[in-house]
KETIFI-175449 format. One record per residue (C-alpha): residue in one letter; residue number from 1; x, y, z. Coordinates in nm, 4 decimals, always signed. Example, Ala and Ser with C-alpha at 12.3 -4.5 7.8 and 13.67 -1.06 7.14 Angstrom:
{"a" 1 {+1.2300 -0.4500 +0.7800}}
{"s" 2 {+1.3670 -0.1060 +0.7140}}
***
This chain:
{"m" 1 {-1.3478 +0.8887 -0.9360}}
{"n" 2 {-1.2492 +1.0177 -1.2785}}
{"r" 3 {-1.2915 +0.8077 -1.5917}}
{"r" 4 {-0.9250 +0.7080 -1.6304}}
{"h" 5 {-0.8874 +0.5834 -1.2742}}
{"l" 6 {-1.2255 +0.4098 -1.2812}}
{"i" 7 {-1.1440 +0.2229 -1.6034}}
{"t" 8 {-0.8051 +0.1149 -1.4655}}
{"c" 9 {-0.9631 -0.0147 -1.1438}}
{"v" 10 {-1.2408 -0.1980 -1.3286}}
{"i" 11 {-0.9894 -0.3646 -1.5625}}
{"a" 12 {-0.7748 -0.4725 -1.2657}}
{"l" 13 {-1.0812 -0.6134 -1.0880}}
{"v" 14 {-1.2091 -0.7990 -1.3963}}
{"v" 15 {-0.8664 -0.9493 -1.4691}}
{"t" 16 {-0.8307 -1.0560 -1.1065}}
{"l" 17 {-1.1791 -1.2109 -1.1051}}
{"a" 18 {-1.1157 -1.3946 -1.4324}}
{"l" 19 {-0.7788 -1.5355 -1.3247}}
{"t" 20 {-0.9092 -1.6392 -0.9850}}
{"a" 21 {-1.2100 -1.8128 -1.1398}}
{"y" 22 {-0.9902 -1.9894 -1.3945}}
{"v" 23 {-0.7406 -2.1179 -1.1396}}
{"y" 24 {-0.9963 -2.1929 -0.8675}}
{"a" 25 {-1.1474 -2.4987 -1.0376}}
{"q" 26 {-0.8020 -2.6523 -1.0714}}
{"l" 27 {-0.6933 -2.6008 -0.7107}}
{"p" 28 {-0.7000 -2.8690 -0.4404}}
{"e" 29 {-0.9468 -2.8269 -0.1535}}
{"v" 30 {-0.6652 -2.7127 +0.0787}}
{"v" 31 {-0.4149 -2.4525 -0.0448}}
{"p" 32 {-0.1285 -2.2427 +0.0987}}
{"i" 33 {-0.2581 -1.9150 +0.2421}}
{"h" 34 {+0.0534 -1.7719 +0.4096}}
{"w" 35 {+0.4286 -1.7702 +0.3584}}
{"n" 36 {+0.7031 -1.6725 +0.6059}}
{"l" 37 {+0.9883 -1.4298 +0.5403}}
{"k" 38 {+1.1875 -1.7044 +0.3701}}
{"g" 39 {+0.9050 -1.7682 +0.1258}}
{"e" 40 {+0.8197 -2.0987 +0.2939}}
{"i" 41 {+0.4567 -2.2040 +0.3382}}
{"d" 42 {+0.3583 -2.1819 +0.7044}}
{"a" 43 {-0.0233 -2.1969 +0.6874}}
{"y" 44 {-0.2886 -2.3741 +0.4824}}
{"g" 45 {-0.6597 -2.3140 +0.4409}}
{"p" 46 {-0.9627 -2.3902 +0.2246}}
{"r" 47 {-0.9266 -2.2844 -0.1366}}
{"w" 48 {-1.2003 -2.0198 -0.1121}}
{"h" 49 {-0.9404 -1.8050 +0.0658}}
{"v" 50 {-0.8056 -1.7070 -0.2775}}
{"w" 51 {-1.1201 -1.4990 -0.3284}}
{"l" 52 {-1.0578 -1.3048 -0.0077}}
{"s" 53 {-0.6996 -1.2112 -0.0925}}
{"g" 54 {-0.7839 -1.0632 -0.4321}}
{"p" 55 {-1.1275 -0.9776 -0.5753}}
{"l" 56 {-1.3073 -0.9136 -0.2458}}
{"l" 57 {-1.0184 -0.7046 -0.1147}}
{"i" 58 {-1.0219 -0.4900 -0.4287}}
{"v" 59 {-1.3995 -0.4449 -0.3965}}
{"a" 60 {-1.3467 -0.3347 -0.0345}}
{"i" 61 {-1.0841 -0.0779 -0.1418}}
{"l" 62 {-1.3209 +0.0642 -0.4028}}
{"g" 63 {-1.5934 +0.0731 -0.1397}}
{"l" 64 {-1.3687 +0.2840 +0.0813}}
{"r" 65 {-1.3354 +0.5315 -0.2071}}
{"g" 66 {-1.7039 +0.6031 -0.1711}}
{"l" 67 {-1.7223 +0.5819 +0.2083}}
{"l" 68 {-1.4231 +0.7815 +0.3326}}
{"p" 69 {-1.5256 +1.1174 +0.1764}}
{"w" 70 {-1.8628 +1.0841 +0.3502}}
{"l" 71 {-1.6949 +0.9994 +0.6819}}
{"s" 72 {-1.4501 +1.2914 +0.6644}}
{"p" 73 {-1.5315 +1.5787 +0.9035}}
{"k" 74 {-1.5545 +1.9359 +0.7814}}
{"g" 75 {-1.2137 +2.0967 +0.7403}}
{"f" 76 {-1.0454 +1.7616 +0.6796}}
{"s" 77 {-1.2239 +1.6625 +0.3604}}
{"i" 78 {-1.0765 +1.3995 +0.1313}}
{"e" 79 {-1.2584 +1.5643 -0.1596}}
{"a" 80 {-1.0155 +1.8567 -0.1212}}
{"f" 81 {-0.7505 +1.6351 -0.2835}}
{"a" 82 {-0.9829 +1.4003 -0.4733}}
{"a" 83 {-0.7539 +1.3602 -0.7765}}
{"t" 84 {-0.4603 +1.2522 -0.5583}}
{"f" 85 {-0.6863 +1.0275 -0.3497}}
{"d" 86 {-0.8151 +0.8550 -0.6636}}
{"h" 87 {-0.4578 +0.8109 -0.7827}}
{"l" 88 {-0.3641 +0.6424 -0.4544}}
{"i" 89 {-0.6731 +0.4190 -0.4627}}
{"t" 90 {-0.5848 +0.3118 -0.8167}}
{"i" 91 {-0.2296 +0.2278 -0.7084}}
{"l" 92 {-0.3613 +0.0148 -0.4218}}
{"v" 93 {-0.5969 -0.1713 -0.6554}}
{"i" 94 {-0.3147 -0.2443 -0.9006}}
{"v" 95 {-0.0821 -0.3527 -0.6187}}
{"f" 96 {-0.3329 -0.5959 -0.4676}}
{"a" 97 {-0.4227 -0.7280 -0.8126}}
{"s" 98 {-0.0509 -0.7943 -0.8680}}
{"i" 99 {-0.0247 -0.9677 -0.5314}}
{"q" 100 {-0.3234 -1.1850 -0.6201}}
{"v" 101 {-0.1664 -1.2914 -0.9491}}
{"t" 102 {+0.1562 -1.3759 -0.7641}}
{"v" 103 {-0.0248 -1.5739 -0.4948}}
{"l" 104 {-0.2306 -1.7659 -0.7523}}
{"a" 105 {+0.0849 -1.8522 -0.9444}}
{"a" 106 {+0.2546 -1.9739 -0.6259}}
{"v" 107 {-0.0484 -2.1769 -0.5162}}
{"w" 108 {-0.0880 -2.3303 -0.8626}}
{"h" 109 {+0.2770 -2.4097 -0.9335}}
{"g" 110 {+0.4345 -2.4096 -0.5868}}
{"d" 111 {+0.7915 -2.3521 -0.7075}}
{"l" 112 {+0.8064 -1.9712 -0.7185}}
{"d" 113 {+1.0153 -1.7551 -0.4847}}
{"i" 114 {+0.7021 -1.5828 -0.3597}}
{"g" 115 {+0.8747 -1.4086 -0.0701}}
{"r" 116 {+1.1107 -1.2277 -0.3032}}
{"m" 117 {+0.8354 -1.1497 -0.5533}}
{"l" 118 {+0.6044 -1.0028 -0.2895}}
{"m" 119 {+0.8861 -0.7928 -0.1482}}
{"g" 120 {+0.9520 -0.6591 -0.4969}}
{"i" 121 {+0.5856 -0.5626 -0.5362}}
{"t" 122 {+0.5879 -0.3997 -0.1915}}
{"f" 123 {+0.8913 -0.1828 -0.2645}}
{"m" 124 {+0.7541 -0.0859 -0.6058}}
{"s" 125 {+0.4292 +0.0225 -0.4384}}
{"l" 126 {+0.6266 +0.2497 -0.2033}}
{"i" 127 {+0.7748 +0.4292 -0.5032}}
{"l" 128 {+0.4334 +0.4735 -0.6647}}
{"i" 129 {+0.2691 +0.5920 -0.3425}}
{"g" 130 {+0.5587 +0.8193 -0.2472}}
{"n" 131 {+0.5448 +1.0270 -0.5664}}
{"p" 132 {+0.2060 +1.1942 -0.4975}}
{"m" 133 {+0.2430 +1.1997 -0.1194}}
{"g" 134 {+0.3268 +1.5705 -0.1071}}
{"k" 135 {-0.0157 +1.6506 -0.2571}}
{"v" 136 {-0.2155 +1.4811 +0.0181}}
{"r" 137 {-0.4007 +1.7397 +0.2266}}
{"r" 138 {-0.4702 +1.7156 +0.5959}}
{"n" 139 {-0.7283 +1.4479 +0.6763}}
{"f" 140 {-0.7935 +1.1640 +0.9202}}
{"f" 141 {-0.7649 +0.8649 +0.6869}}
{"v" 142 {-0.4836 +0.9025 +0.4323}}
{"g" 143 {-0.1188 +0.9937 +0.4785}}
{"i" 144 {+0.1191 +1.0305 +0.7728}}
{"r" 145 {-0.1296 +1.0918 +1.0506}}
{"t" 146 {+0.0530 +1.1741 +1.3723}}
{"p" 147 {-0.0708 +1.4014 +1.6526}}
{"w" 148 {+0.1678 +1.6695 +1.5259}}
{"t" 149 {+0.0749 +1.6592 +1.1569}}
{"l" 150 {-0.2958 +1.6680 +1.2420}}
{"a" 151 {-0.2425 +1.9589 +1.4797}}
{"s" 152 {-0.0508 +2.1789 +1.2334}}
{"e" 153 {-0.0969 +2.2312 +0.8602}}
{"k" 154 {+0.2672 +2.3442 +0.8330}}
{"v" 155 {+0.3885 +2.0241 +0.9940}}
{"w" 156 {+0.1523 +1.8170 +0.7776}}
{"y" 157 {+0.2831 +1.9508 +0.4461}}
{"a" 158 {+0.6493 +1.9496 +0.5478}}
{"t" 159 {+0.6219 +1.5939 +0.6808}}
{"h" 160 {+0.4466 +1.4683 +0.3667}}
{"r" 161 {+0.7032 +1.6254 +0.1380}}
{"l" 162 {+0.9738 +1.4478 +0.3351}}
{"g" 163 {+0.7649 +1.1305 +0.3622}}
{"g" 164 {+0.7248 +1.1115 -0.0144}}
{"k" 165 {+1.1009 +1.1260 -0.0615}}
{"v" 166 {+1.1550 +0.8635 +0.2101}}
{"l" 167 {+0.9018 +0.6269 +0.0532}}
{"v" 168 {+1.0553 +0.6624 -0.2930}}
{"g" 169 {+1.4059 +0.6205 -0.1524}}
{"t" 170 {+1.3035 +0.3181 +0.0523}}
{"g" 171 {+1.1334 +0.1655 -0.2505}}
{"l" 172 {+1.4390 +0.2133 -0.4721}}
{"a" 173 {+1.6764 +0.0798 -0.2064}}
{"g" 174 {+1.4449 -0.2149 -0.1455}}
{"l" 175 {+1.4215 -0.3035 -0.5139}}
{"l" 176 {+1.7996 -0.3007 -0.5419}}
{"a" 177 {+1.8216 -0.5193 -0.2320}}
{"v" 178 {+1.5664 -0.7642 -0.3786}}
{"l" 179 {+1.7646 -0.7821 -0.7042}}
{"a" 180 {+2.0815 -0.8406 -0.5024}}
{"d" 181 {+1.8984 -1.1228 -0.3201}}
{"v" 182 {+1.9778 -0.9982 +0.0282}}
{"g" 183 {+1.8227 -1.1647 +0.3317}}
{"q" 184 {+1.4502 -1.1219 +0.3990}}
{"a" 185 {+1.5253 -0.9965 +0.7513}}
{"l" 186 {+1.7186 -0.7007 +0.6096}}
{"l" 187 {+1.4351 -0.6196 +0.3703}}
{"l" 188 {+1.1848 -0.6274 +0.6559}}
{"a" 189 {+1.4088 -0.4032 +0.8675}}
{"l" 190 {+1.4186 -0.1541 +0.5802}}
{"l" 191 {+1.0386 -0.1534 +0.5634}}
{"v" 192 {+1.0024 -0.0999 +0.9380}}
{"i" 193 {+1.2810 +0.1480 +1.0139}}
{"m" 194 {+1.2685 +0.3924 +0.7217}}
{"p" 195 {+0.9011 +0.4996 +0.7662}}
{"l" 196 {+0.9805 +0.6017 +1.1254}}
{"w" 197 {+1.1878 +0.8930 +0.9949}}
{"p" 198 {+0.8906 +1.1140 +0.8895}}
{"v" 199 {+0.7099 +1.0348 +1.2163}}
{"i" 200 {+1.0056 +1.1514 +1.4254}}
{"y" 201 {+1.0514 +1.4503 +1.1951}}
{"s" 202 {+0.6883 +1.5586 +1.2496}}
{"l" 203 {+0.7430 +1.5649 +1.6281}}
{"l" 204 {+1.0719 +1.7551 +1.6077}}
{"l" 205 {+0.9324 +2.0089 +1.3592}}
{"y" 206 {+0.6204 +2.0660 +1.5663}}
{"k" 207 {+0.8237 +2.1301 +1.8814}}
{"r" 208 {+1.0557 +2.3677 +1.6921}}
{"l" 209 {+0.7609 +2.5666 +1.5557}}
{"e" 210 {+0.5995 +2.5631 +1.9006}}
{"r" 211 {+0.9103 +2.7127 +2.0638}}
{"a" 212 {+0.9280 +2.9741 +1.7885}}
{"g" 213 {+0.5612 +3.0682 +1.8362}}
{"e" 214 {+0.4809 +2.9829 +1.4723}}
{"l" 215 {+0.1925 +2.7435 +1.5331}}
***
């Protein structure tokens, strides 16, 4: 991981650790650990759960940065697009650090619209992830991995170019919907339905290339 991405990830981890440690001593023994689509608490657990949802998760993501290149088989190497991979890892770290801050604030104060806030973070992450998606090379761990993208480099790149646009578009539409305070069910439907488009596209493109003898 290059210096810029490493520094960003370390700062996010340190801030998350510091905030969690600061809030932890002031939390009750039992805290909210899950909210439904309406932002209502629907599960409680011991307060040590706040460590799992933030610092330990970020450490696990950084651990994957070191493990996945080693696990990648020849011809599908993550190191072939290391700069883009590091960029995506950094985005994930920042996103989960932001989620941790939001969760800690909700657990501490209890009067935040956490459902809406988490949806906003989710849609923003789609925009950030979608931008570099077209630079992701064929591999088994990152990207839109369907049988048809893995079987054809042409299908992989075409699908990821489309997928990047779909993610950015979904993120923008979702942010506008969050600002307009639409129902959580509609936001969830947007998250579920829109990503299916690149998957279906990869199948249709593969079959078209197959019929044309271009695979």
